[in-house]
N, CA and C of each residue as an Amber inpcrd file, in Angstrom:
protein
   648
   1.2510000  -0.9740000  -0.2170000   0.0200000  -0.1300000  -0.0150000
   1.0910000   0.9480000  -0.3380000   1.6390000   1.5910000   1.0930000
   2.7780000   2.7500000   1.1960000   3.3630000   2.5430000  -0.4560000
   3.7210000   1.4260000  -1.1000000   4.7120000   1.2690000  -2.0850000
   3.3610000   1.8480000  -3.2550000   2.5620000   1.7650000  -3.3850000
   1.4630000   2.5970000  -4.2050000   1.9440000   4.0830000  -4.5350000
   1.5390000   4.5790000  -2.7140000   0.9850000   5.9450000  -2.8440000
   2.7050000   6.3950000  -2.9540000   3.6730000   5.9820000  -2.6180000
   5.2440000   6.5900000  -3.4660000   5.3640000   6.6980000  -4.6720000
   4.8680000   5.6630000  -5.6900000   4.6080000   5.6620000  -6.5110000
   3.6650000   6.8970000  -7.1290000   2.7080000   7.3650000  -6.0850000
   2.0860000   8.1520000  -7.3880000   2.1530000   9.7370000  -6.8240000
   3.0930000   9.6290000  -5.6060000   3.4350000  11.1310000  -5.4560000
   4.4620000  11.0640000  -6.6960000   5.4260000  10.2470000  -6.6290000
   6.2570000  10.8350000  -7.5240000   5.9970000  11.0860000  -9.1910000
   4.6930000  10.3090000  -9.2900000   4.5470000  10.7270000 -10.2680000
   3.4970000  11.7440000 -10.6910000   3.0090000  12.5800000  -9.1760000
   2.8010000  13.2920000  -9.3410000   3.7720000  14.7860000  -8.8780000
   4.4490000  14.3950000  -8.5570000   5.8300000  15.3510000  -8.5100000
   6.6220000  15.6930000 -10.2190000   6.5400000  14.6800000 -11.0140000
   7.0240000  14.2840000 -12.5240000   6.3660000  15.3390000 -13.1850000
   4.9330000  15.1850000 -12.3290000   3.6730000  16.0010000 -13.4740000
   3.6530000  17.8240000 -12.9490000   4.0360000  18.2860000 -11.5130000
   4.1710000  19.3370000 -11.6380000   5.2580000  20.0400000 -11.8340000
   6.8790000  19.3790000 -12.1570000   7.9620000  19.8420000 -12.4110000
   7.9870000  20.3190000 -14.3270000   7.2870000  19.2070000 -14.8410000
   6.8220000  18.5810000 -15.9580000   6.2340000  20.5210000 -16.6910000
   5.5770000  20.6590000 -15.8330000   4.3200000  21.7050000 -16.1280000
   5.4750000  23.3200000 -15.3960000   6.2470000  22.6140000 -14.3920000
   6.9530000  24.1510000 -14.6870000   8.1440000  24.9920000 -15.6800000
   8.4330000  23.4400000 -15.2800000   9.3660000  23.8300000 -17.2490000
   8.8470000  23.8570000 -18.5700000   7.1040000  23.1950000 -18.7540000
   6.9250000  23.6980000 -19.7530000   6.1410000  25.2070000 -19.8330000
   5.5440000  25.9220000 -17.8050000   5.7840000  27.5950000 -18.1290000
   6.3730000  28.3900000 -17.8220000   7.3310000  28.0630000 -17.1080000
   9.1350000  28.5650000 -17.4090000   9.2550000  29.0420000 -18.6430000
   8.9480000  28.1940000 -20.4460000   9.5090000  27.9510000 -21.4340000
   8.5750000  28.5350000 -22.1330000   7.1580000  28.9170000 -21.8070000
   5.7170000  29.3960000 -22.3390000   6.1890000  31.0400000 -22.0630000
   6.5120000  31.8140000 -21.2010000   6.8720000  32.4160000 -20.6300000
   8.3080000  33.4510000 -20.9540000   9.2670000  32.6130000 -21.4350000
  10.5870000  32.6520000 -22.0600000  10.1640000  33.2980000 -23.5270000
   9.2960000  32.3670000 -24.0930000   9.0430000  32.5720000 -25.6950000
   7.9220000  33.4200000 -25.6420000   7.1570000  34.0350000 -24.7420000
   6.3030000  35.0660000 -24.5080000   7.4980000  36.5510000 -24.8480000
   8.0860000  36.3930000 -24.4190000   9.2950000  37.0580000 -23.3930000
   9.7650000  37.6950000 -24.4290000  10.2710000  36.7640000 -25.7210000
  11.7840000  37.0640000 -26.4930000  10.3850000  37.4720000 -27.5320000
   9.3100000  36.5920000 -27.3680000   8.2970000  37.3970000 -28.7560000
   8.2760000  38.7770000 -28.8580000   8.0770000  39.4150000 -27.2370000
   7.6440000  40.9560000 -27.4770000   8.5560000  41.6210000 -27.4150000
   9.6540000  40.7610000 -27.0580000  11.5990000  41.3430000 -26.6790000
  11.3390000  41.8440000 -29.1940000  11.2700000  40.7970000 -29.4580000
  11.4870000  40.9070000 -30.7250000  10.5380000  41.6490000 -31.4970000
   8.8990000  42.0390000 -30.9700000   8.3410000  43.1690000 -31.9020000
   8.7260000  44.6350000 -31.0410000   9.0560000  44.7980000 -29.5370000
   9.1210000  46.0520000 -29.3900000  10.4930000  46.2610000 -30.2760000
  11.4980000  45.5830000 -30.9960000  12.4290000  46.2150000 -31.4780000
  11.7490000  46.1540000 -32.4870000  10.9370000  45.8990000 -33.1950000
  10.4810000  45.6290000 -34.6530000  10.0360000  46.8160000 -35.1490000
   9.1450000  47.2140000 -33.7130000   8.2140000  48.5830000 -33.9370000
   9.0690000  49.6400000 -33.6660000  10.6800000  49.9590000 -32.8970000
  11.0240000  51.3070000 -32.4880000  11.2070000  51.9620000 -34.5590000
  11.4760000  53.3900000 -34.7090000  11.6170000  53.5140000 -35.1490000
  12.7080000  55.1140000 -35.3840000  13.6420000  54.6390000 -36.3540000
  14.7380000  55.9360000 -36.4560000  13.7180000  57.5740000 -37.3560000
  13.3520000  58.6180000 -36.9350000  13.0360000  59.1370000 -37.4830000
  14.0380000  60.5360000 -37.6840000  14.0650000  60.8500000 -38.9860000
  15.4690000  61.8110000 -39.4530000  15.0410000  63.5650000 -39.0130000
  15.1390000  64.4790000 -38.2850000  14.9990000  65.4720000 -37.7880000
  16.1320000  66.7310000 -38.7880000  14.7950000  67.0260000 -39.4240000
  15.4190000  67.7010000 -41.1270000  16.5280000  69.2930000 -40.4340000
  15.7930000  69.6720000 -38.9260000  16.9220000  70.7330000 -39.0490000
  17.7100000  70.5540000 -38.1430000  18.6310000  69.1280000 -38.3410000
  19.3270000  68.8690000 -37.5710000  20.5060000  69.1930000 -38.7360000
  20.5460000  68.6360000 -39.8890000  21.2440000  68.4350000 -40.9610000
  22.3590000  69.6930000 -41.0670000  23.7210000  69.0470000 -41.2090000
  25.0230000  69.7970000 -41.6370000  26.1880000  69.2600000 -42.4550000
  26.2400000  70.0890000 -43.0720000  27.0900000  69.8120000 -44.3910000
  28.5840000  70.5220000 -44.0220000  29.4350000  70.2050000 -44.2000000
  30.4900000  71.5840000 -43.7620000  31.9450000  70.3920000 -45.0330000
  32.6610000  71.3470000 -44.6250000  33.9660000  71.2010000 -45.7150000
  36.0510000  71.4760000 -45.4840000  36.3360000  70.6680000 -45.9430000
  37.4720000  71.4140000 -45.6130000  38.3220000  71.6950000 -46.8080000
  38.9130000  72.4040000 -47.7250000  39.8000000  72.7270000 -49.2280000
  41.1080000  72.7300000 -48.0560000  42.4800000  72.9550000 -49.6020000
  43.5780000  72.6450000 -49.0030000  43.6840000  74.0830000 -50.0890000
  44.9960000  74.9890000 -49.5650000  45.8260000  75.6410000 -49.6400000
  47.4070000  76.1480000 -49.7750000  48.0070000  76.6810000 -50.8190000
  49.8310000  75.9390000 -50.6990000  49.7900000  74.9170000 -51.1380000
  51.0310000  74.1800000 -50.5560000  51.8250000  73.2580000 -51.2280000
  52.3450000  72.9350000 -49.2820000  52.0750000  73.2110000 -48.5960000
  52.4210000  73.1440000 -47.5290000  50.3200000  72.4820000 -47.2170000
  49.5790000  72.1660000 -47.7000000  48.3620000  72.2370000 -47.9720000
  47.9860000  72.6700000 -46.8700000  47.6830000  73.6810000 -46.6710000
  47.1930000  74.6780000 -45.4820000  45.5130000  74.2280000 -45.0780000
  44.3670000  74.2220000 -44.0140000  43.2920000  73.7870000 -44.7260000
  42.2500000  74.9230000 -44.2130000  41.6290000  75.3250000 -45.7810000
  40.5300000  76.0340000 -45.6410000  39.3840000  75.8390000 -45.0550000
  37.9230000  75.5340000 -44.1730000  37.5790000  75.0610000 -43.8450000
  35.8390000  76.1250000 -44.2980000  34.8590000  75.2360000 -44.6400000
  33.6260000  76.4160000 -44.6470000  32.3310000  75.2660000 -44.6930000
  30.9420000  76.1990000 -44.6520000  29.8190000  74.7440000 -44.5320000
  29.0270000  75.4670000 -45.9220000  27.6510000  74.9770000 -45.4870000
  26.4310000  75.5620000 -46.2900000  25.5280000  75.5030000 -45.4190000
  24.8450000  76.5900000 -45.1100000  24.0580000  77.1530000 -44.3900000
  22.5020000  77.1610000 -44.7690000  22.5050000  76.3910000 -46.0180000
  21.0180000  75.7820000 -46.2430000  20.8570000  74.2680000 -46.6920000
  20.2030000  73.1690000 -46.3070000  20.2810000  72.0650000 -47.0870000
  19.0090000  71.0730000 -46.9690000  18.6830000  71.4280000 -48.3450000
  16.8730000  71.1770000 -48.5650000  17.6140000  69.5290000 -48.0380000
  15.8470000  68.5920000 -47.9500000  15.5340000  66.8410000 -47.5100000
  14.4650000  66.9420000 -48.9950000  14.5040000  65.7320000 -49.5130000
  13.5150000  64.8730000 -49.7890000  13.3440000  63.7170000 -49.5410000
  12.5840000  62.5950000 -50.1370000  12.4630000  61.1540000 -50.1860000
  12.3390000  61.2030000 -48.1740000  12.4310000  62.0500000 -47.6000000
  12.3040000  61.4180000 -45.4990000  11.2510000  60.9060000 -45.5390000
  11.9450000  60.1190000 -45.0680000  11.5680000  57.9850000 -44.4300000
  12.0460000  57.4280000 -42.8330000  11.1760000  56.6860000 -42.8100000
  12.0160000  56.1050000 -41.1380000  12.0660000  55.2640000 -41.2330000
  12.6360000  54.0070000 -40.6880000  12.6580000  53.2290000 -40.7060000
  13.7820000  52.3340000 -39.1850000  13.4420000  50.6670000 -39.2550000
  14.0450000  50.2060000 -38.7470000  15.4980000  50.2680000 -37.5670000
  16.1070000  50.7660000 -39.0950000  17.3850000  51.1530000 -39.3090000
  18.3410000  52.1630000 -38.9360000  19.6340000  52.3860000 -38.8660000
  20.1230000  53.4150000 -39.9580000  20.0690000  53.6610000 -40.9930000
  20.9600000  52.5980000 -41.5920000  20.3560000  52.5100000 -43.0600000
  19.3620000  52.2820000 -43.8860000  18.6420000  51.3620000 -43.9550000
  16.7410000  52.0680000 -43.5940000  16.3120000  53.1900000 -43.5710000
  16.8590000  53.9240000 -42.6610000  16.4440000  55.4400000 -42.1950000
  16.4940000  56.3120000 -43.7540000  18.2840000  56.1850000 -43.7070000
  19.2940000  56.8850000 -44.5750000  18.8600000  56.6470000 -46.0650000
  19.0560000  55.7570000 -46.0820000  19.1130000  54.5480000 -47.3510000
  18.3210000  55.2240000 -48.6640000  18.6290000  56.1880000 -49.2720000
  17.5070000  57.0970000 -50.8410000  16.8820000  58.0600000 -50.4340000
  18.0840000  58.5280000 -49.1540000  17.7100000  60.1460000 -48.8480000
  18.3130000  61.0020000 -49.8950000  17.3590000  62.4940000 -50.4000000
  18.1190000  62.9440000 -51.5880000  18.3750000  64.7480000 -50.9780000
  18.9780000  64.5310000 -51.4320000  19.4500000  66.2450000 -50.7810000
  19.5700000  66.9550000 -52.0520000  19.4000000  68.5680000 -51.6210000
  19.7780000  69.7770000 -52.7790000  20.5410000  71.0090000 -51.9190000
  21.7750000  71.3820000 -52.1620000  22.3730000  72.4830000 -51.6250000
  22.4250000  73.5990000 -52.2460000  21.9900000  74.8460000 -52.0230000
  22.2070000  75.3880000 -52.4840000  23.5630000  76.4120000 -52.7630000
  24.7420000  76.8500000 -54.1840000  25.5990000  77.2540000 -53.6170000
  25.9890000  78.5660000 -53.4290000  24.7520000  79.1740000 -53.3240000
  24.4860000  80.2760000 -52.4750000  25.0390000  80.9070000 -50.8570000
  24.2000000  79.8290000 -50.4370000  24.5280000  79.5940000 -48.5900000
  25.8970000  78.7970000 -48.1040000  27.0550000  79.5310000 -49.0060000
  28.1930000  78.8280000 -48.6410000  28.9090000  79.7690000 -47.3810000
  29.1380000  79.3180000 -46.2480000  29.8310000  80.0700000 -45.5720000
  30.7680000  79.8260000 -44.7260000  32.1090000  80.9780000 -45.0730000
  33.2520000  80.5280000 -44.5640000  33.9110000  81.1730000 -43.8690000
  33.0210000  81.7990000 -43.3150000  33.4900000  82.4670000 -41.9360000
  34.6580000  83.7520000 -42.0050000  35.2390000  84.4040000 -43.5250000
  35.9830000  84.7290000 -43.8830000  35.5020000  86.4580000 -43.4400000
  36.4090000  86.4630000 -42.5100000  36.5020000  88.1370000 -41.7010000
  36.3930000  89.2810000 -42.7940000  37.2010000  89.1010000 -44.0030000
  37.1250000  89.9930000 -45.0690000  35.4680000  90.2010000 -45.7480000
  35.1160000  89.1310000 -45.8190000  33.7810000  89.5650000 -46.6510000
  34.4500000  89.0210000 -48.1260000  35.0160000  88.2370000 -48.3750000
  35.9120000  88.7390000 -49.9560000  36.0870000  86.9230000 -50.2860000
  36.0250000  86.3130000 -49.3760000  36.0640000  84.6910000 -49.9320000
  35.2100000  84.0080000 -50.4380000  34.1740000  84.2340000 -49.6500000
  32.9950000  83.5680000 -50.5100000  32.3420000  83.7990000 -51.2700000
  32.0510000  85.1710000 -52.3340000  31.8930000  85.5760000 -53.1250000
  32.7720000  84.9740000 -54.0810000  34.4220000  85.3930000 -54.2800000
  35.2360000  84.6750000 -54.8760000  34.7330000  82.9510000 -55.1520000
  34.3420000  82.4190000 -54.1580000  33.9990000  81.3520000 -54.0530000
  33.1850000  80.3430000 -55.0140000  31.9110000  81.6000000 -55.0980000
  31.0810000  81.1270000 -55.8300000  30.9440000  81.4980000 -57.3900000
  31.3850000  82.4110000 -57.2290000  31.6420000  83.2700000 -59.2640000
  32.8270000  82.3250000 -59.6120000  34.1690000  82.2260000 -58.7010000
  35.1860000  81.9160000 -59.8960000  35.3940000  80.7110000 -59.8560000
  34.2170000  79.6740000 -58.8060000  34.5680000  78.6460000 -58.7840000
  33.3940000  77.9160000 -59.3230000  32.3580000  77.3460000 -59.0070000
  30.7500000  77.1480000 -58.9410000  30.5920000  77.8380000 -60.1090000
  30.8980000  78.8850000 -60.2420000  30.3800000  80.4770000 -61.5710000
  31.0540000  80.1430000 -62.9210000  32.0010000  78.6210000 -62.6060000
  32.8360000  78.7250000 -63.7220000  32.1930000  76.7380000 -64.5340000
  31.2170000  76.7380000 -63.3710000  30.3200000  75.2520000 -63.7720000
  29.3560000  74.7530000 -64.3910000  28.6890000  74.1390000 -65.0160000
  27.3850000  73.7770000 -65.4370000  26.4470000  73.4210000 -64.7760000
  25.7080000  73.8480000 -64.0090000  24.7400000  73.7200000 -63.2430000
  25.1460000  73.5280000 -62.1020000  25.2910000  75.2490000 -61.4510000
  25.8720000  75.5940000 -60.6130000  25.0400000  75.5640000 -59.5670000
  23.9670000  76.4820000 -59.3870000  22.7470000  76.8440000 -58.7240000
  22.9250000  75.5150000 -57.2580000  22.6510000  74.6300000 -57.4390000
  22.7830000  73.5800000 -56.6250000  23.5940000  72.4650000 -56.7010000
  23.6660000  71.9750000 -55.4890000  24.8440000  70.7010000 -55.6750000
  23.5530000  69.8070000 -54.7340000  23.2080000  68.2840000 -55.7270000
  22.2570000  67.5450000 -54.7300000  23.1560000  66.0900000 -55.2860000
  22.6460000  65.7330000 -54.3680000  22.9850000  64.1130000 -54.0320000
  21.5750000  62.9080000 -53.6310000  22.0170000  61.7660000 -53.8430000
  21.3860000  60.5270000 -52.6860000  22.2220000  59.5850000 -52.2980000
  21.9300000  59.6190000 -51.2610000  22.2580000  58.5860000 -50.0940000
  21.5800000  56.9200000 -50.7310000  23.0800000  56.1440000 -50.8770000
  22.8990000  55.0250000 -51.4350000  24.1320000  54.2160000 -50.1710000
  23.2770000  52.9660000 -49.6520000  23.4600000  52.0570000 -48.6400000
  23.9890000  50.5340000 -49.4990000  24.7430000  50.0880000 -49.5160000
  24.3820000  48.8030000 -50.3590000  24.5350000  47.1410000 -49.5210000
  24.1550000  46.1230000 -49.5890000  24.2160000  44.9870000 -48.9490000
  24.8450000  45.3590000 -47.5390000  26.0480000  45.3870000 -47.9760000
  26.8740000  45.7680000 -46.8340000  26.7700000  46.5960000 -45.9460000
  25.7380000  47.3730000 -45.9500000  25.7890000  48.4180000 -45.7580000
  26.8520000  49.9320000 -45.8490000  27.5680000  49.3720000 -47.0550000
  28.4830000  50.6340000 -47.8700000  27.7630000  51.6040000 -47.3460000
  27.9350000  52.7680000 -47.6720000  27.8170000  53.8180000 -48.0400000
  28.1870000  54.8290000 -48.8700000  27.8210000  55.3420000 -49.8940000
  27.5610000  55.9320000 -50.9200000  26.7700000  57.4300000 -51.3730000
  27.3630000  58.5650000 -51.4780000  26.3830000  59.0710000 -52.4380000
  26.4210000  59.7440000 -53.8700000  25.4330000  59.7880000 -54.5060000
  24.6760000  59.6880000 -55.6130000  25.1200000  60.7890000 -56.1080000
  26.6210000  61.8130000 -56.2170000  26.9320000  63.6990000 -56.0160000
  26.8400000  64.2090000 -57.8420000  25.9740000  65.1060000 -58.1130000
  25.3170000  65.9580000 -58.7740000  26.5360000  66.8130000 -58.7550000
  27.4090000  67.2480000 -59.6060000  28.0800000  68.4240000 -59.6240000
  28.8020000  68.6100000 -61.1270000  28.7270000  70.1320000 -61.5630000
  29.2610000  70.1130000 -62.4020000  28.4620000  69.4340000 -63.7980000
  27.0060000  68.9340000 -64.0480000  27.0020000  68.5090000 -64.8880000
  26.8770000  66.8160000 -64.6070000  27.4930000  66.2660000 -63.4210000
  28.2190000  64.8580000 -63.5690000  27.8940000  64.4650000 -62.5360000
  26.8290000  63.4020000 -62.1650000  26.9670000  62.4710000 -61.7110000
  27.2770000  61.5420000 -61.3120000  28.3620000  61.3780000 -60.5240000
  29.1630000  59.9320000 -60.1040000  29.2990000  59.6930000 -58.1610000
  29.9010000  58.7060000 -57.5440000  29.4490000  58.0640000 -56.4730000
  30.3600000  58.3450000 -56.0710000  30.2140000  59.1990000 -54.2170000
  31.4300000  59.7330000 -53.4900000  31.4170000  58.3020000 -52.0390000
  31.9870000  57.7410000 -51.8710000  32.0040000  56.9340000 -51.0180000
  32.8350000  57.4500000 -50.1630000  31.7530000  57.3130000 -48.6790000
  31.1130000  57.7140000 -47.3130000  31.7360000  56.9420000 -46.1830000
  32.1040000  57.0070000 -45.2320000  32.2430000  56.5990000 -43.7680000
  31.8690000  57.1790000 -43.2190000  30.7950000  56.6530000 -41.9830000
  30.0340000  56.7100000 -40.9780000  30.0500000  55.5800000 -40.1780000
  29.3180000  56.4650000 -38.5680000  29.0760000  56.1460000 -37.5430000
  27.9750000  56.6880000 -36.7390000  27.4970000  56.1370000 -35.8030000
  26.8320000  56.8030000 -35.3510000  26.8050000  57.3720000 -33.1880000
  26.7840000  58.2210000 -33.3960000  27.2420000  58.5970000 -32.1790000
  26.4050000  58.1760000 -30.8620000  26.7810000  59.0500000 -29.6410000
  26.1280000  58.8170000 -28.1420000  24.9120000  59.4030000 -28.4340000
  24.8860000  59.9390000 -29.1380000  23.4900000  61.6610000 -29.0160000
  22.1530000  61.2840000 -29.9850000  22.9580000  59.8770000 -31.0300000
  22.1620000  59.8070000 -32.2560000  22.1730000  60.6640000 -32.7030000
  23.2960000  61.1900000 -33.1590000  23.9040000  61.8120000 -34.5990000
  24.7070000  60.8320000 -35.6190000  24.4950000  60.6820000 -37.1570000
  25.0690000  59.6610000 -37.6430000  26.1150000  61.3950000 -38.1980000
  27.2180000  60.9010000 -37.9950000  28.3520000  61.1130000 -38.5730000
  28.6800000  60.5460000 -40.0750000  29.1410000  61.6300000 -41.1050000
  29.2130000  60.9480000 -42.0490000  30.7520000  61.5920000 -42.5400000
  31.8320000  60.2460000 -43.1000000  33.4620000  61.6520000 -43.7920000
  33.5550000  61.0070000 -45.1120000  34.1150000  62.1660000 -46.2560000
  34.9290000  61.0160000 -47.0620000  35.3860000  62.1220000 -48.0190000
  36.4130000  62.0140000 -48.6460000  37.0580000  62.7050000 -49.5610000
  36.5580000  63.3070000 -51.5690000  36.7180000  63.6040000 -51.2560000
  36.2880000  64.3270000 -52.7650000  36.8410000  64.7290000 -54.1170000
  37.2120000  64.5480000 -55.2870000  38.4670000  65.0150000 -55.4490000
  37.3760000  65.5170000 -56.2870000  37.8140000  66.4310000 -57.1970000
  36.9140000  67.4730000 -58.0840000  37.2630000  66.6730000 -59.3710000
  39.0530000  66.1110000 -60.0100000  38.6890000  65.4570000 -61.0220000
  37.8540000  64.6690000 -61.6230000  37.3750000  63.8510000 -60.7140000
  35.9820000  63.3400000 -60.8110000  34.7210000  63.7200000 -60.8710000
  34.4280000  64.7700000 -61.0310000  33.3660000  65.8230000 -61.0590000
  33.7060000  66.7240000 -62.5160000  35.1840000  66.2580000 -63.5590000
  35.3940000  67.2100000 -64.6030000  35.3170000  69.1310000 -63.4130000
  35.5570000  68.7170000 -63.3290000  36.1460000  70.1590000 -62.1890000
  37.3410000  70.7600000 -62.1770000  38.1330000  71.2180000 -62.8190000
  39.7500000  71.1610000 -62.8070000  39.6540000  72.3740000 -63.6900000
  38.9760000  72.9220000 -64.3040000  38.9010000  73.8780000 -64.9360000
  38.5260000  74.9850000 -64.0320000  37.7090000  74.6210000 -62.9660000
  36.8410000  75.9380000 -62.4230000  37.5520000  75.7340000 -60.8500000
  38.6940000  74.4070000 -60.6770000  39.3250000  74.7600000 -59.7460000
  40.6230000  76.0610000 -60.2090000  41.4110000  75.6110000 -61.4990000
  42.8280000  76.0930000 -61.6950000  42.0060000  77.9890000 -61.8790000
  40.6510000  77.8970000 -62.3450000  39.9080000  79.4000000 -61.9610000
  39.9310000  79.9010000 -60.6660000  39.3410000  78.8510000 -59.5560000
  39.6530000  79.8190000 -57.9710000  41.5670000  80.3740000 -57.8410000
  41.8510000  79.2830000 -58.5730000  43.4670000  79.3140000 -58.1220000
  44.1270000  80.9520000 -58.5480000  43.5230000  80.9870000 -60.0650000
  44.1160000  82.4030000 -60.5980000  43.3410000  83.4970000 -59.7960000
  42.3030000  83.3990000 -59.4700000  41.2350000  84.2700000 -58.6970000
  42.1970000  84.9730000 -57.3630000  42.6500000  82.9840000 -56.6780000
  43.1960000  83.6980000 -55.1600000  44.7920000  83.7810000 -55.3530000
  45.5270000  83.8130000 -56.5220000  46.9070000  83.3110000 -56.3070000
  47.5770000  83.7180000 -55.4390000  48.0240000  85.2400000 -55.3890000
  48.2070000  85.5390000 -54.2800000  47.9960000  84.7910000 -52.9870000
  46.7270000  84.9840000 -52.3730000  46.9700000  83.8320000 -51.2050000
  46.5300000  82.7090000 -50.7570000  46.7800000  82.0430000 -52.5070000
  47.1550000  80.6640000 -52.3310000  48.9150000  80.7680000 -52.6500000
  49.6850000  80.9960000 -52.8290000  51.0460000  81.0540000 -52.4860000
  51.6800000  81.3490000 -51.4180000  52.7400000  79.7270000 -51.1820000
  53.4380000  79.7530000 -50.0120000  54.5950000  80.4610000 -49.5360000
  55.2510000  80.1370000 -49.0760000  56.8060000  80.5570000 -48.4390000
  57.8760000  80.4600000 -50.1090000  57.7490000  79.1170000 -50.5070000
  58.3450000  78.6800000 -51.6090000  57.6270000  79.4670000 -52.8920000
  56.8680000  80.3790000 -53.0630000  56.5440000  80.8690000 -54.3270000
  55.9980000  80.5560000 -54.9790000  54.8080000  79.1520000 -54.1090000
  54.1020000  78.2880000 -55.0010000  52.9080000  78.5770000 -55.1490000
  51.9350000  79.5230000 -56.1030000  49.9680000  79.2660000 -55.5920000
  49.7210000  77.5250000 -56.1870000  48.7450000  77.1620000 -55.3330000
  48.3050000  75.2580000 -55.4410000  46.7800000  75.9130000 -54.4450000
  46.1180000  75.1360000 -55.4100000  44.7340000  74.3750000 -54.8070000
  44.5110000  73.1160000 -54.9080000  44.5490000  72.5520000 -53.7080000
  44.4650000  71.3260000 -53.9810000  43.2280000  70.7170000 -54.5330000
  43.4270000  69.1180000 -54.8800000  41.6290000  69.4120000 -55.7800000
  41.3740000  68.3650000 -55.3010000  41.3080000  67.9320000 -53.7330000
  40.5320000  66.5910000 -52.7630000  40.2940000  67.8210000 -51.8700000
  39.2550000  67.3410000 -51.4680000  38.3290000  68.4960000 -50.2470000
  37.3760000  67.4500000 -49.6160000  38.0750000  68.2150000 -48.1890000
  37.6850000  67.0510000 -47.0580000  36.0840000  66.9930000 -46.7670000
  35.1430000  66.0020000 -47.0910000  33.8280000  66.1970000 -46.8530000
  32.9220000  65.8140000 -45.3300000  32.4770000  66.4840000 -44.6790000
  31.9410000  66.0040000 -43.1590000  29.9360000  66.0030000 -43.4540000
  29.6110000  65.3200000 -42.8000000  28.0410000  65.9420000 -43.1330000
  27.5990000  65.0090000 -41.2380000  25.9770000  65.5200000 -41.3660000
  26.0890000  64.9960000 -39.7330000  24.3100000  65.1120000 -40.3130000
  23.3150000  63.8060000 -39.1870000  22.0340000  64.2070000 -39.3880000
  21.4580000  63.8450000 -37.9470000  20.7500000  64.2950000 -37.3060000
  20.1760000  63.9710000 -35.7660000  19.2990000  62.5420000 -36.3040000
  19.1290000  61.1900000 -35.6610000  17.5940000  60.7130000 -35.6600000
  17.4330000  60.4630000 -34.2860000  15.9090000  60.6980000 -34.2550000
  15.1990000  60.0190000 -33.3830000  14.4320000  59.1690000 -33.0750000
  14.7780000  58.0650000 -32.3290000  14.0740000  57.0280000 -31.9700000
  12.2250000  56.9650000 -31.2080000  11.4210000  56.6080000 -32.4110000
  10.2440000  56.8100000 -31.8920000   9.5460000  55.2620000 -31.1610000
């Protein structure tokens, strides 16, 4: 009799233990599903008024930097996404060259760049482009300048405050802009002459851009 009671108790314990495991498994699976759903629903949204584009050009044979930025950046095809690349892929922009600002105290540099550099190009009122991310999450900008559209590779990173920072190097030869560069160098010949007596304006320009993404 006692033997049967013991067996019944053992069976009951096994059933309870098995039920607890199934319950815990069900709770964990439910939590995992909820977590995945929450991550899926989290979206990135572009804060359009946060967009900034700056550049560093170089002069003299010592390659002295000359910095500047554009005060107006217009965005199109703005959309949200579950990831950074999904949010930024296909984003279009246009920049009026008239919004150029190099913080020159004399007030003469910006008009010279607009007249003797951009003014020597085709389709010079706007610089435009599209951000493209491939399957490996590599970023390029299909940049239109001087009537030419070409790819500009960009590195990017997400900062702690959710700014996406992009950096690349634009070589003006790729956009057939060396004549415009020569025009600018001629207009700024004295200012671009170094201690060696050589006047030089470099064809590579460092590009920096940033945009703030807000999580929704």
